[in-house]
C-alpha positions in Angstrom: 172.7 140.8 135.3 169.4 139.9 133.6 166.0 140.5 135.2 165.6 136.7 135.5 168.9 136.4 137.4 168.0 139.4 139.6 164.4 138.3 140.5 164.7 134.5 140.5 164.4 134.3 144.2 162.6 132.2 146.8 159.3 133.9 147.4 155.8 132.6 148.4 153.2 131.7 145.7 150.7 133.8 147.6 147.7 131.5 147.2 147.0 132.7 150.7 148.2 135.4 153.0 149.9 134.7 155.3 151.4 131.8 153.3 150.6 128.3 154.6 154.0 127.8 156.2 153.1 130.5 158.7 150.1 128.5 160.0 150.5 127.5 163.6 149.9 124.1 165.2 148.8 125.9 168.4 145.7 126.8 166.5 143.1 124.2 167.4 139.5 123.0 167.0 138.0 125.7 169.2 139.8 128.4 167.0 138.4 126.7 163.9 134.9 126.6 165.2 135.1 130.3 166.1 136.4 131.3 162.6 133.7 129.2 160.9 130.9 130.6 163.0 132.1 134.2 162.6 132.5 133.8 158.8 129.1 132.2 158.4 127.5 134.7 160.8 128.2 137.6 158.4 125.9 135.7 155.9 128.0 135.8 152.8 126.1 136.0 149.5 127.7 132.7 148.5 130.5 130.4 149.5 132.8 127.9 147.7 133.3 124.3 148.8 136.4 122.2 148.4 136.5 118.4 148.8 139.9 116.7 148.9 140.1 113.2 147.5 143.7 112.2 148.3 143.9 108.8 146.6 146.1 108.1 143.5 146.8 104.8 141.7 150.4 105.9 141.7 152.1 109.1 142.8 153.8 111.2 140.1 157.3 112.1 141.0 156.8 115.8 140.6 153.7 116.0 142.7 153.5 118.7 145.3 150.0 117.8 146.5 148.9 115.9 149.6 148.2 112.4 148.2 148.5 108.7 149.1 148.4 105.5 147.2 145.0 103.9 146.6 146.3 100.4 147.3 143.4 97.9 147.6 140.9 100.8 148.1 139.9 99.7 151.6 140.3 103.2 153.0 137.9 104.8 150.5 134.6 103.9 152.2 135.7 105.0 155.7 137.3 108.2 154.3 134.1 109.1 152.4 132.1 108.5 155.6 134.4 110.7 157.5 134.0 113.4 154.9 130.2 113.2 155.4 130.6 113.6 159.1 132.9 116.6 158.7 130.5 118.3 156.4 127.7 117.7 159.0 129.8 119.2 161.8 130.7 122.3 159.8 127.1 122.8 158.5 125.8 122.7 162.0 127.9 125.8 162.8 126.3 127.7 160.0 122.9 129.5 159.7 120.4 128.2 157.2 120.2 129.8 153.8 123.9 130.2 152.9 124.3 129.1 149.3 127.2 127.5 147.5 128.3 128.9 144.1 131.2 126.5 143.6 132.0 122.9 144.6 135.5 121.7 143.6 136.8 118.2 143.9 140.6 118.0 144.0 143.3 115.6 145.0 144.9 113.3 144.6 142.9 111.9 141.8 139.2 112.1 142.5 138.3 110.0 139.4 140.1 106.9 140.8 137.1 106.2 143.1 133.8 104.9 141.9 131.6 107.5 140.1 128.5 106.4 142.1 130.4 107.3 145.3 131.2 110.8 144.0 127.7 111.4 142.7 126.1 110.3 146.0 128.5 112.5 148.0 127.8 115.5 145.8 124.1 115.1 146.2 124.6 115.2 150.0 126.6 118.4 149.6 123.8 120.0 147.7 121.4 119.1 150.5 123.6 120.7 153.1 124.5 123.8 151.2 121.8 125.1 148.8 123.3 125.6 145.4 123.0 128.9 143.5 121.3 128.7 140.1 124.6 128.8 138.2 126.7 126.7 140.6 129.9 125.4 139.1 130.6 121.8 140.1 134.2 121.0 139.1 136.3 117.9 139.3 140.0 117.4 138.7 140.7 114.2 136.6 143.7 112.3 135.6 142.8 111.5 131.9 144.7 108.2 132.2 141.8 106.9 134.2 138.9 108.7 132.6 136.8 106.8 130.1 133.6 108.0 128.4 131.3 106.0 130.6 132.7 107.5 133.8 132.6 111.0 132.3 129.0 110.6 131.2 127.9 109.5 134.7 129.4 112.7 136.1 127.9 114.8 133.4 124.4 113.3 134.0 124.8 114.1 137.7 125.5 117.8 137.1 129.3 118.1 137.1 129.9 121.0 134.7 133.7 121.7 134.8 136.4 119.1 134.2 140.1 119.9 134.9 142.3 117.4 133.0 145.8 117.1 134.2 147.7 116.6 130.9 151.1 118.0 132.1 152.8 117.4 128.8 152.0 115.6 125.5 155.5 114.2 125.3 155.4 110.6 126.2 159.1 110.5 127.2 158.6 113.4 129.6 155.6 111.6 131.2 157.6 108.4 131.6 160.4 110.3 133.4 157.9 111.7 135.9 156.0 108.5 136.5 152.7 109.6 134.9 150.5 107.7 132.4 149.2 109.4 129.3 145.5 110.0 128.6 143.5 106.8 128.0 141.4 108.5 125.3 142.6 111.0 122.6 142.6 114.3 124.4 141.0 116.2 121.6 138.0 113.7 121.4 137.6 113.7 125.1 137.5 117.5 125.3 135.0 117.7 122.4 132.7 115.2 124.1 132.7 117.0 127.4 132.2 120.4 125.8 129.5 119.0 123.5 127.7 117.8 126.6 127.6 121.3 128.1 130.7 121.2 130.4 133.6 123.5 130.5 137.1 122.0 130.2 140.5 123.1 131.7 143.7 121.5 130.4 146.5 121.7 133.0 150.2 121.6 132.1 153.5 121.9 134.0 156.6 123.5 132.6 160.1 122.9 134.2 159.9 119.1 134.4 162.9 116.9 133.7 163.4 116.3 130.0 161.3 119.3 128.9 162.8 121.8 126.4 161.5 125.1 125.1 160.8 123.5 121.6 159.1 120.5 123.1 156.9 122.5 125.4 156.0 124.8 122.5 154.8 121.8 120.5 152.7 120.8 123.5 151.2 124.3 123.7 150.5 124.4 119.9 148.6 121.1 120.2 146.7 122.3 123.3 145.6 125.5 121.5 144.4 123.4 118.6 142.2 121.4 121.0 140.6 124.6 122.1 139.7 124.0 125.8 137.9 126.7 127.7 140.9 127.4 129.9 144.6 126.4 129.9 146.8 126.5 133.0 150.6 126.4 132.7 152.0 125.7 136.2 155.6 126.4 136.9 157.1 123.2 138.5 158.2 123.9 142.0 161.2 121.7 142.9 160.9 121.5 146.7 162.4 118.0 147.6 162.9 119.1 151.2 159.0 119.2 151.5 158.0 116.5 149.0 160.2 113.4 149.2 158.8 111.9 146.0 160.5 114.7 144.1 163.9 113.1 145.1 163.0 110.4 142.6 163.3 112.8 139.7 166.5 113.1 137.7 167.5 116.6 138.9 170.2 116.7 136.3 167.5 116.8 133.6 165.7 119.8 135.1 165.6 122.7 132.7 167.6 125.8 133.5 165.8 128.9 134.8 166.4 130.6 131.4 164.8 127.6 129.6 161.9 127.7 132.0 161.3 131.3 131.3 161.5 130.7 127.6 159.0 127.9 127.9 156.5 130.2 129.5 157.1 133.1 127.1 156.6 130.9 124.1 153.5 129.4 125.7 152.2 132.9 126.3 152.8 133.9 122.7 151.3 130.7 121.3 148.1 131.0 123.4 147.9 134.7 122.8 147.9 134.2 119.0 145.2 131.5 119.5 142.9 134.1 121.2 143.5 133.2 124.9 143.9 136.0 127.5 146.4 135.6 130.3 145.1 135.9 133.9 147.4 136.0 136.9 150.5 133.9 136.9 149.5 131.0 134.9 145.8 131.0 133.6 144.8 131.5 130.0 141.1 131.9 129.2 138.9 132.8 126.2 137.6 136.4 126.2 134.0 135.4 127.1 135.1 133.2 130.0 133.6 134.0 133.4 137.1 134.6 134.8 137.9 137.1 132.0 134.6 138.9 132.7 135.5 139.0 136.5 138.9 140.4 135.6 137.3 143.2 133.7 134.9 144.0 136.5 137.5 143.7 139.3 135.9 140.7 140.9 138.7 138.1 140.3 139.8 136.2 143.4 142.6 133.7 144.0 142.6 130.8 146.4 144.3 127.4 146.9 142.2 126.0 144.1 143.1 128.7 141.6 141.3 131.7 140.3 137.5 132.2 140.8 134.9 134.9 140.4 132.0 134.3 142.8 133.2 133.8 146.4 135.8 135.0 148.9 135.2 132.2 151.4 136.2 128.6 150.9 135.0 125.9 153.2 137.3 122.8 152.8 136.8 119.2 153.7 139.1 116.2 153.8 142.7 115.4 154.7 145.1 118.4 154.3 142.2 120.6 153.0 142.6 124.4 153.8 139.6 126.6 154.5 140.0 130.2 153.6 137.7 132.3 155.7 137.4 136.0 156.4 139.1 135.8 159.8 141.8 133.3 158.9 142.7 129.9 157.6 142.1 126.3 158.9 144.1 123.3 157.6 143.1 119.7 158.3 145.4 116.9 159.3 147.3 115.4 156.3 147.3 111.7 157.3 144.2 109.9 156.0 144.3 107.6 159.0 144.4 110.5 161.4 141.7 112.3 159.5 139.3 109.3 159.7 140.0 108.6 163.4 139.6 112.3 164.4 136.4 112.9 162.6 135.0 109.5 163.8 135.7 110.7 167.3 133.4 113.7 166.7 136.1 116.4 166.3 137.0 118.7 163.5 140.3 117.4 162.1 142.3 120.6 162.6 146.1 120.3 162.3 147.0 124.0 162.2 145.7 127.4 161.2 146.0 131.1 161.7 143.7 134.0 162.7 144.4 137.3 160.9 144.1 140.7 162.3 143.0 143.8 160.3 146.5 144.8 159.3 147.4 141.3 158.0 144.0 141.1 156.2 144.9 144.4 154.5 148.2 143.1 153.2 146.4 140.0 151.9 143.8 142.1 150.0 146.6 144.2 148.4 148.6 141.1 147.4 145.5 139.5 146.0 144.7 142.6 143.9 148.2 142.4 142.4 148.1 138.7 141.8 144.7 138.8 140.1 144.7 142.2 138.3 148.4 143.1 137.8 147.6 146.4 139.6 146.4 147.7 142.9 144.7 150.9 143.9 145.1 152.0 147.5 141.6 153.3 147.6 140.2 149.9 146.5 142.4 148.1 149.1 141.2 150.6 151.8 137.6 150.1 150.9 137.8 146.3 151.0 139.8 146.4 154.3 137.7 149.1 155.9 140.6 151.4 156.6 142.1 154.6 155.1 144.4 154.5 152.1 147.2 155.8 154.3 146.7 152.8 156.7 146.6 150.4 153.8 150.0 151.7 152.5 151.5 151.5 156.0 150.3 147.9 156.4 152.1 147.0 153.1 155.5 148.6 153.8 154.8 151.2 151.1 156.5 153.9 153.3 159.3 151.6 154.4 162.9 151.2 153.3 162.0 148.5 150.7 160.7 150.8 148.0 159.7 149.7 144.5 162.1 152.2 142.8 164.5 149.6 141.4 161.6 147.6 140.0 160.2 150.7 138.4 163.7 151.4 136.9 163.8 147.8 135.6 160.5 148.4 133.8 158.4 145.7 135.5 156.0 148.1 137.2 155.0 151.8 137.5 154.2 153.5 140.8 151.8 156.4 141.3 150.2 158.0 144.4 147.1 156.0 143.5 148.8 152.6 143.4 150.9 150.2 141.3 150.6 148.9 137.8 152.6 145.8 136.6 153.9 145.9 133.0 153.5 143.1 130.6 157.2 142.2 131.0 156.8 142.3 134.8 153.9 139.8 135.1 156.2 136.8 135.5 157.7 138.6 138.5 154.4 139.5 140.2 155.3 137.3 143.1 158.5 139.3 143.6 156.5 142.5 143.6 154.0 141.1 146.1 156.9 140.2 148.4 158.0 143.8 148.5 154.6 144.7 150.0 154.8 141.7 152.5 156.1 142.5 156.0 156.6 138.8 156.5 158.9 138.4 153.5 162.4 137.2 154.4 161.2 135.7 157.7 164.1 133.5 158.9 163.5 129.8 158.6 160.8 129.9 155.9 161.6 128.3 152.5 159.7 128.8 149.3 160.0 127.8 145.6 161.9 130.1 143.3 160.1 132.5 140.9 161.4 130.7 137.7 
């Protein structure tokens, strides 16, 4: 049996701990207000802000995000007004002086709405949460709807990171998944944004119908030649039981697990030769990138928006948005209509959430260290969790029957009394390693995507 066959199992992505499908609908608005007040009351040095724009001109068949069709656009104005009201309600629970180091606009497709609307809203955010001097203001864009004039408006307004969802340069693959190609040549668009002082991410997905190892390698070669600041290679998660739009894909054209692994391995080799450094599961950055520096200094974090370096609390606004706070998680209602009506009625639009106790938080810290750094040290986990190293190991099943001996024998990690180190070959299986430390892993009735 190959390692891929052995470890290609359904395990969480661990963008949070506990994973989102453990959030409870019994968690309500009063619980959310308590978590927000408690988190803000500790006066964090800085926070991150996430704004969800759910609208898309059309929904890509592979999409796993919470989106809705733009239609005539009549919902945009009431939605943006509801966003403003939610921001005001949350800001009222927080003491003055808390600063924002990151604002991230995700979706959906934020750039399908008018640039003036985004600029006005971002100005309001800056007035509610004082920005740090080096604040990163990022926006996800579908390049099919991004022209130079729109980009220049955002640049002039202070947006300084653009994440462009390319997915693949193969036009046939894009047609199969119902996605339009970039309106402008991607290389010229990237050069223009970088020349104006912004950083640029290019996002790709491997494992889509019609993709092949050779075809995806050509896409990665072209991406490396363009020289964005960061590249992300997301593994497509086929979860049609959760995302009905994925049933529209031709499942017979999905690559095999072996081909998916080969796509990633060849991408890693190509980007490595081009000077990019792999971080976590799927990020590739240049050596002087802030994420690379954070990795070296042990400050790298991971949340629902990806990897970050400056904040461990995320306050999230909009339909389906998930706030990640020190004491737990809060997720908003997914329906745009329900979101607007709930906020208009003066209530936080909470759908579900979870409070975490010290033991659960300890497990989350350990898993985040593994996911971010390919290693963990029990002393570091204990220090962050304010417990003893023995208690940290107990919380993570390290003394239990599920040892890591077989993984060590397989060469994907090494274990010492101090902690765990993941090998270069084991990085693709870091989710499997994290699951061994997770007391909730294997909980009956919970379904996840596979590793490959």
